[in-house]
C-alpha positions in Angstrom: 116.6 269.3 -44.6 116.8 266.1 -46.2 115.4 265.9 -49.9 114.5 262.9 -51.8 113.0 262.5 -55.5 110.0 260.2 -55.8 107.2 259.2 -57.8 103.5 259.2 -56.6 103.6 255.7 -55.4 105.5 256.4 -52.4 103.6 259.9 -51.5 99.8 258.3 -51.9 100.4 254.5 -52.3 101.1 254.1 -48.7 98.7 254.2 -46.0 99.8 258.2 -44.4 98.1 261.6 -43.7 99.5 264.8 -45.0 98.0 267.6 -43.1 98.0 271.0 -44.0 98.7 273.7 -41.0 96.2 276.0 -40.3 99.1 279.3 -41.1 98.3 278.4 -44.4 96.2 280.0 -46.8 93.4 278.1 -48.2 93.4 276.6 -51.4 93.9 279.2 -54.9 94.4 277.6 -57.9 92.4 277.8 -60.3 92.0 276.4 -64.3 93.4 279.5 -66.5 96.8 279.3 -64.1 96.8 276.2 -63.0 94.3 273.3 -64.0 95.0 273.7 -67.3 98.6 273.5 -67.0 99.2 270.7 -64.8 96.5 268.6 -66.8 98.7 269.1 -70.3 101.5 268.6 -68.2 100.1 265.0 -67.5 98.8 264.6 -70.7 102.0 265.2 -72.7 103.4 262.5 -70.7 100.6 259.9 -71.4 100.9 259.9 -75.1 104.4 260.2 -75.0 104.0 256.7 -72.9 101.6 255.2 -75.4 104.3 256.2 -78.1 107.1 255.0 -76.2 105.0 251.7 -76.1 104.9 251.4 -79.7 108.8 252.1 -80.3 110.2 250.8 -77.1 111.5 253.9 -76.0 112.0 255.3 -72.3 110.1 257.6 -71.2 111.3 260.6 -68.9 109.4 261.0 -65.8 107.6 264.5 -65.4 108.3 266.5 -62.3 105.7 268.7 -61.1 107.6 270.6 -58.3 108.8 270.5 -54.6 106.8 269.3 -51.4 108.3 270.2 -48.2 107.0 268.3 -45.0 107.9 268.0 -41.3 107.0 265.0 -38.6 104.3 265.3 -36.4 103.0 262.8 -33.3 101.0 259.8 -34.7 97.3 260.9 -32.8 94.5 258.9 -33.0 95.4 255.9 -35.2 98.3 253.8 -36.3 98.4 256.5 -39.8 101.9 258.0 -40.4 101.6 261.5 -40.3 102.9 264.3 -41.9 102.4 268.3 -41.9 102.4 269.7 -45.3 105.1 273.0 -45.2 104.7 274.5 -48.5 103.3 272.5 -51.8 99.5 272.2 -50.5 98.0 273.7 -53.2 99.8 270.7 -55.6 98.9 268.2 -53.2 95.6 268.9 -53.1 94.8 269.3 -56.5 96.5 266.1 -57.7 94.0 264.6 -54.6 91.8 266.5 -56.9 92.8 264.9 -60.1 92.8 261.5 -59.1 89.0 261.9 -57.4 88.0 263.3 -61.0 90.3 260.0 -62.8 88.6 257.8 -60.7 84.8 258.9 -61.4 85.8 258.8 -65.2 86.9 254.8 -64.5 83.9 254.3 -62.6 81.4 255.7 -65.7 83.3 253.1 -67.6 83.0 250.2 -65.0 86.7 249.8 -65.4 87.2 248.6 -61.7 91.1 247.9 -61.7 91.5 251.3 -62.5 88.7 252.4 -59.6 91.0 250.0 -57.5 94.0 251.6 -58.4 93.4 254.9 -57.8 91.4 254.2 -54.5 94.4 253.0 -53.2 95.8 256.6 -53.6 93.0 258.4 -52.4 91.8 256.6 -48.9 93.9 255.5 -46.2 92.7 251.8 -44.9 90.4 252.3 -42.5 91.7 248.9 -39.9 94.1 251.7 -39.3 92.2 254.1 -37.2 88.6 254.3 -35.8 86.1 255.4 -38.5 83.6 256.2 -36.2 85.5 258.7 -34.2 88.0 260.0 -37.2 86.2 259.4 -40.5 88.4 262.3 -42.0 91.6 260.3 -41.7 90.3 258.0 -44.3 91.5 261.1 -46.4 95.4 261.2 -47.9 95.3 265.0 -47.9 93.7 267.0 -45.5 93.3 270.4 -46.0 93.7 273.8 -44.2 90.7 274.5 -41.7 88.9 277.0 -44.1 89.0 274.5 -46.5 87.9 271.2 -45.2 84.3 271.1 -45.2 84.2 271.5 -49.1 86.7 269.2 -49.5 84.9 266.5 -47.3 81.5 267.1 -49.2 83.7 267.2 -52.8 85.9 263.7 -51.8 83.1 262.4 -50.2 80.7 263.0 -53.7 78.6 265.3 -52.5 79.8 267.7 -54.8 79.2 271.8 -54.6 79.2 274.5 -55.8 83.0 275.6 -54.4 86.6 276.1 -56.2 87.2 272.5 -55.2 83.8 271.0 -57.0 84.6 273.2 -59.8 88.5 271.5 -60.3 87.2 267.9 -60.3 84.3 269.1 -62.7 87.3 270.2 -64.7 89.2 267.3 -64.9 86.4 264.9 -65.1 85.4 266.8 -68.7 89.0 267.1 -69.7 89.7 263.1 -69.0 86.3 261.5 -70.4 86.6 263.9 -73.6 90.4 262.8 -74.1 89.8 259.4 -73.3 86.5 258.9 -75.6 89.1 260.1 -78.3 91.0 256.9 -78.6 90.7 254.0 -80.5 90.6 251.8 -77.1 89.6 254.0 -74.7 90.2 251.1 -71.8 93.7 251.1 -72.9 94.1 255.0 -72.7 92.7 254.8 -69.2 95.0 252.1 -68.1 97.8 254.2 -69.6 96.4 257.2 -67.2 96.3 255.3 -64.1 99.9 254.0 -65.1 101.6 256.9 -65.5 100.1 258.9 -62.7 101.7 255.8 -60.4 105.0 255.5 -62.3 105.7 258.5 -64.1 105.3 261.6 -62.1 107.7 262.8 -59.7 107.9 265.4 -56.8 111.0 266.3 -55.1 109.9 266.0 -50.8 112.1 267.6 -48.7 111.8 266.4 -44.7 112.5 268.9 -42.4 114.8 267.5 -39.8 113.8 267.8 -35.4 115.5 271.1 -35.1 114.0 272.9 -38.1 111.1 275.4 -37.7 108.2 274.3 -39.8 106.5 278.1 -39.8 109.8 279.7 -40.5 110.8 277.3 -43.7 107.1 278.4 -44.8 108.1 282.2 -44.2 110.9 282.2 -46.1 110.0 280.0 -48.8 107.0 281.9 -49.5 108.4 285.4 -49.2 110.7 285.5 -52.1 109.5 286.6 -54.8 106.0 284.2 -55.5 102.2 285.4 -54.9 101.7 284.7 -51.4 99.7 287.6 -49.8 101.1 289.7 -46.9 98.3 288.5 -45.2 99.4 285.0 -45.0 102.7 285.4 -44.0 101.3 288.0 -41.1 98.6 284.8 -40.1 101.5 282.6 -40.0 103.9 285.1 -38.4 100.5 285.1 -35.1 100.0 281.4 -35.7 103.9 280.5 -34.8 104.0 282.9 -31.6 100.6 281.4 -30.5 101.8 277.8 -30.9 105.5 278.5 -29.3 103.3 280.5 -26.4 101.3 276.8 -25.8 98.0 278.5 -27.3 95.4 276.6 -28.2 95.4 277.3 -32.0 92.6 276.0 -33.3 90.4 278.1 -30.9 92.1 281.1 -32.0 91.4 280.0 -35.8 87.7 279.1 -34.5 86.9 282.8 -32.5 89.2 285.5 -34.3 90.7 284.1 -37.9 88.2 282.2 -39.7 86.0 285.0 -41.9 89.3 286.1 -43.2 89.6 282.3 -44.7 86.7 283.3 -46.6 86.4 284.5 -49.9 85.2 288.2 -49.7 88.8 288.8 -47.9 90.4 287.8 -50.7 88.5 289.8 -53.4 91.4 291.8 -55.2 90.9 295.7 -55.2 92.8 298.4 -56.9 94.6 300.9 -54.3 96.2 303.9 -56.6 97.9 301.7 -58.8 98.2 298.6 -56.8 96.4 295.6 -56.8 96.0 293.7 -53.2 93.5 291.4 -51.6 91.3 293.3 -49.6 92.9 291.4 -46.3 95.5 293.0 -47.6 94.5 296.6 -47.7 92.4 296.5 -44.5 95.9 295.4 -42.5 97.2 298.1 -44.3 95.2 300.3 -42.8 94.8 298.9 -39.4 98.3 298.9 -38.7 98.9 302.2 -40.2 96.5 303.9 -37.4 97.9 301.2 -35.0 101.7 302.8 -35.9 101.0 305.7 -37.4 103.9 305.5 -39.9 104.1 305.2 -43.3 105.4 302.2 -45.5 104.8 300.9 -49.2 102.5 297.9 -49.4 104.8 295.8 -50.2 106.8 296.8 -46.8 103.5 295.6 -45.0 104.9 291.7 -43.7 107.7 293.8 -42.8 106.2 296.6 -40.6 104.2 294.5 -38.9 106.4 292.4 -37.7 108.5 295.2 -36.6 105.4 296.2 -34.8 104.8 292.9 -33.2 108.2 292.9 -31.7 108.4 296.4 -30.7 105.1 296.7 -28.6 104.9 292.6 -27.8 101.2 293.2 -27.0 99.3 289.7 -26.4 98.9 287.4 -29.4 95.1 286.8 -28.4 95.0 290.5 -27.8 96.2 291.0 -31.7 93.8 288.7 -33.2 90.9 289.8 -31.3 91.3 293.5 -32.0 92.2 292.5 -35.7 88.8 290.7 -35.7 87.1 293.7 -34.4 88.4 296.5 -36.4 87.1 293.9 -39.2 83.8 294.0 -38.1 84.0 298.0 -38.4 85.9 297.9 -41.6 82.5 295.7 -43.4 80.2 298.6 -41.1 81.9 301.7 -42.7 81.8 300.0 -46.4 78.0 299.5 -45.0 76.6 302.8 -44.5 73.3 304.1 -46.3 73.9 306.2 -48.9 71.6 308.6 -47.2 73.5 309.5 -44.3 76.5 311.8 -44.0 78.6 308.8 -43.6 77.8 306.8 -46.3 77.6 309.5 -48.9 81.6 310.5 -47.6 82.9 306.7 -48.1 81.0 306.9 -51.8 82.7 310.3 -52.0 86.2 308.6 -50.8 85.4 305.8 -53.6 85.1 308.0 -56.3 87.7 310.6 -55.9 89.8 307.7 -55.4 91.3 308.6 -51.8 91.5 305.7 -49.1 93.7 307.7 -46.8 91.6 308.5 -44.1 90.7 305.4 -44.2 92.9 304.7 -40.8 91.7 307.3 -39.1 87.5 306.2 -39.8 88.8 303.0 -38.1 90.2 305.1 -34.8 87.1 307.0 -34.8 85.0 303.9 -35.3 86.8 301.7 -33.2 86.5 304.1 -30.3 83.0 303.0 -29.6 79.2 305.3 -28.5 80.5 305.1 -25.2 83.4 307.3 -25.8 82.5 309.0 -28.9 79.3 309.6 -29.7 77.8 309.0 -32.9 76.7 313.1 -33.3 80.6 314.0 -32.7 82.0 310.9 -35.0 79.4 312.3 -37.5 80.4 315.9 -37.6 84.4 314.5 -37.9 83.2 312.8 -40.6 82.0 316.3 -42.4 84.7 318.1 -41.6 87.2 315.2 -43.0 84.7 315.3 -46.3 84.9 319.1 -46.4 88.7 319.2 -46.1 88.4 316.8 -49.0 86.2 317.9 -51.4 87.0 321.5 -51.1 90.7 320.8 -51.6 89.3 318.8 -54.6 87.3 321.2 -56.2 90.6 324.0 -55.7 92.0 320.8 -57.4 94.7 321.0 -54.9 97.0 318.2 -54.7 96.8 314.5 -52.3 100.5 314.1 -52.4 100.7 314.4 -48.9 97.4 312.9 -47.5 99.4 309.6 -46.5 100.9 312.2 -43.7 97.9 314.5 -42.8 95.7 311.8 -41.9 98.4 310.1 -39.8 98.6 313.3 -38.2 94.9 313.5 -37.7 94.9 309.8 -35.7 97.8 311.2 -33.5 95.8 314.6 -33.2 92.4 312.6 -32.1 94.1 310.2 -29.7 95.6 313.1 -27.2 91.3 313.2 -26.1 89.5 310.5 -27.8 86.3 311.4 -25.7 86.3 314.5 -27.9 88.4 313.7 -31.5 85.7 315.5 -33.2 87.0 319.1 -32.0 90.9 318.0 -32.3 90.4 316.9 -35.6 88.8 320.2 -36.8 91.0 321.9 -34.8 94.1 320.1 -36.5 92.5 320.6 -40.2 92.0 324.4 -39.4 95.9 324.8 -38.1 97.4 323.6 -41.7 99.6 325.6 -43.8 100.6 325.6 -47.0 98.9 324.3 -50.6 99.8 320.3 -49.7 97.8 320.7 -46.8 95.6 323.6 -46.0 92.1 323.4 -45.1 90.3 326.0 -48.0 88.4 329.0 -46.4 84.9 329.6 -47.1 85.7 332.8 -50.0 87.9 330.4 -51.5 85.7 327.6 -52.3 83.3 329.7 -53.0 85.1 331.7 -55.3 86.3 328.5 -56.9 82.4 327.2 -57.5 80.9 330.3 -58.7 84.0 331.5 -60.9 86.2 328.7 -62.2 85.2 326.4 -65.2 85.5 323.7 -63.4 83.9 321.1 -65.7 87.6 321.8 -68.1 89.3 322.6 -65.0 88.5 319.2 -62.5 88.5 315.3 -63.5 84.5 314.8 -64.4 84.3 312.9 -61.5 84.6 315.5 -59.0 82.3 317.8 -60.8 79.5 315.0 -60.4 80.3 314.6 -56.6 79.4 318.2 -56.5 76.6 318.2 -57.9 75.3 314.9 -56.6 76.0 316.8 -53.3 73.8 320.0 -54.4 70.9 317.6 -55.3 71.0 316.0 -52.1 70.4 319.3 -50.4 68.3 320.4 -52.0 66.0 317.6 -51.7 63.5 317.3 -48.5 61.0 314.7 -46.6 58.3 315.9 -49.1 60.9 315.0 -52.3 59.9 311.2 -54.0 62.9 310.3 -53.9 65.6 310.1 -50.6 68.6 309.6 -52.2 70.0 310.7 -55.7 71.3 307.9 -57.7 75.1 307.9 -58.0 77.8 307.4 -60.5 78.9 304.0 -58.3 75.7 302.6 -58.5 74.4 303.8 -61.8 77.4 303.9 -63.9 76.8 306.6 -66.6 73.2 306.8 -66.1 73.5 310.8 -64.4 75.9 312.7 -66.3 76.9 316.3 -66.9 74.9 318.8 -68.9 75.9 321.8 -70.0 72.8 323.9 -70.0 73.9 326.6 -72.1 76.0 324.6 -74.9 80.0 324.5 -75.1 79.0 325.0 -79.2 76.3 327.9 -78.2 77.4 329.5 -81.4 74.4 327.8 -83.3 71.3 328.5 -81.0 72.2 331.1 -78.9 72.4 334.5 -79.5 75.2 337.1 -77.7 73.5 339.7 -75.6 72.3 343.0 -77.4 75.2 345.0 -74.6 78.1 342.3 -74.8 80.5 344.3 -76.6 82.7 341.4 -76.3 80.1 339.2 -78.6 80.3 336.4 -76.2 84.2 336.3 -75.6 83.7 335.2 -72.3 81.2 332.6 -72.6 83.6 329.9 -73.8 85.2 330.1 -69.6 81.2 331.0 -68.2 79.4 327.8 -69.7 81.6 325.5 -68.2 81.2 327.1 -64.4 78.8 325.4 -61.7 75.7 327.9 -62.6 75.3 326.3 -66.4 75.9 322.5 -65.6 72.7 320.1 -63.8 72.8 316.4 -64.3 70.6 314.4 -66.5 70.4 310.5 -67.9 72.9 309.5 -70.2 70.2 308.7 -73.0 69.0 312.1 -72.4 72.4 314.5 -72.6 72.8 313.5 -76.6 69.5 314.7 -77.2 69.6 317.7 -76.2 72.7 318.6 -78.0 73.2 321.8 -78.8 69.3 322.9 -79.1 68.0 326.6 -78.4 66.5 327.3 -74.7 63.4 327.3 -75.5 63.7 323.7 -76.6 66.2 322.3 -74.5 63.8 323.8 -71.1 60.5 321.7 -72.4 62.9 318.2 -73.2 63.9 319.3 -69.2 60.8 319.9 -67.9 59.5 316.9 -69.5 62.8 314.1 -68.7 64.1 315.1 -65.3 63.1 314.8 -62.2 66.3 316.1 -60.1 65.8 319.7 -57.7 68.5 320.9 -59.3 67.0 321.2 -62.6 63.6 321.9 -61.3 64.3 323.7 -58.5 67.5 326.2 -59.4 67.1 325.8 -63.3 63.7 326.0 -64.8 62.2 327.9 -61.8 64.4 330.7 -60.3 66.8 330.1 -57.3 65.5 331.5 -53.7 68.2 334.5 -53.9 66.9 335.3 -57.9 63.9 337.3 -58.8 61.0 335.3 -59.8 59.5 337.3 -62.6 60.5 335.8 -66.0 63.4 334.3 -65.3 62.4 331.2 -67.7 62.0 333.8 -70.7 66.0 332.7 -71.7 69.0 331.3 -70.2 72.0 333.8 -70.4 74.9 334.9 -68.8 73.3 336.7 -65.8 71.1 333.5 -65.3 74.5 331.4 -65.4 76.4 333.7 -62.6 72.9 334.4 -60.2 72.2 330.6 -60.2 76.2 330.2 -60.0 76.0 332.1 -56.9 73.1 330.5 -55.1 74.9 326.7 -55.4 77.9 328.0 -54.5 76.5 329.2 -50.9 74.6 325.9 -51.0 77.8 324.3 -51.6 79.6 326.1 -48.3 76.6 325.1 -46.3 77.6 321.3 -47.6 81.0 321.0 -46.9 81.6 323.8 -44.0 84.7 325.6 -42.3 85.7 325.0 -39.4 84.2 327.7 -37.8 80.7 326.9 -39.2 81.1 323.0 -37.4 82.0 324.5 -34.2 79.4 327.0 -34.3 76.3 325.0 -35.0 76.4 322.3 -32.8 77.3 324.8 -29.9 74.3 326.5 -31.0 72.0 323.3 -30.8 73.7 322.1 -27.7 74.3 318.6 -29.0 78.0 318.5 -28.4 78.3 317.8 -24.4 81.6 319.9 -22.6 
């Protein structure tokens, strides 16, 4: 490599095209972290230059960082062409700043500044065929994902994207700052002169035998915020290029959606925040390799798999695109179905470890694994997770559990549901076992779950019961859930936690209510109400609370099992009072209902065998 320090005249003052290869990530700089700092640096240099003009002092140049270039063949024009291996964010931002400065100069009718800035922005049209290659006018040509937006911004069409936002920000700052000067035109001239002479970059030119993409990977995998997905992209396109593939076709056919904003949204899994694309790649690679690795090792693990299995590069692109669509569909399941409800509960419980297994199941397609079988597998996973959550069992071994389930299901994809159920039923030990009906029902009937479990676990339990209690004749098909309605539905104790004021103990209670302090936290005493109704109910007595719930609640959980007797209780005199007997009776009914919602392995296998939906 050869390095040199040059000012912007050496970079943008000549007719040249700096093209950003498609293996690089899209433009990601923003106002708070990048634009403001750049503008402040430029402004300080200009103001030092202004003061130096009065005092005769020398102003030291300001260094903006380094960029790495590689030579490429001149195509379709006489323009020198360089490939930007590193520093594309900086070069693109400088072009946006120069364009904003030209807008400011044009607004002031300062023609000299407009001409000087134009030479830094556009190439001589006599050096290329503008009819065939209109984009050759631009000195910098960004990566594929940004080209349409860049063209629109730099041709004056604007837009609402991040590039247009950058131009708007710089234009506003320049206009305001220039207007503050006693001689605005002199200040604008100082800005143009500073951009031409006082700003420096370190230019690193690769030589003939340097591998541009290896250099990119090395520069960007050492302590910088580059996503693992960008390194994966680089690796795949490097292999494709070396194999002589049409990389532009591969990009447009398979990868281009991954460069859209929806895949760059940050998500938190556990304690780590990463892009949605990095999260997806982790799930996919876990499914593919069935190996355990940390999020920080994603790229190295991907590279190891790629080199070990040696799949055809286009096959990898195609598979990633296929499973990305599946991943999107999993996220979009309607909430009134088994699968949508399960995905919702996964999010509430902050349990993402089943996702590689879900990718595997949906990747099989209906021809291999019919929808009813896939739904049964999902019900089994849902039951396994919810039962363990209610019993407050650890989830620390779930990574191993769900990798084992992928391995089990792959032994017979056409009957993956049965193999998953059998594998779950065979798991032993506190960190893996699928709780039995007896253990699950006992916990629901007897344990003070409100006091022992996280609130979100209790809420999804009550939401699931409400869903089950609704029928085709019920007005609202799906209960509003916490993820979408925030705190609108909250957990309410029918007999209050502070019951002593308005809730007398039973006449034959020798312990004078001693067991109530735990009983009020059991399932039989809990329901859901809106956040506004909850504090209004407070510690009021049963007769007032019954009236308020009757007037304001629409839930079957309240009307069908609380204000009215559940089907397993005697109807006579049910609503006269609310006491220990009613709490236990309602709790037993709801617990039996929960066992049906989240069934055991035997129930799942027997139910489907009876109706004959699972082919043999």
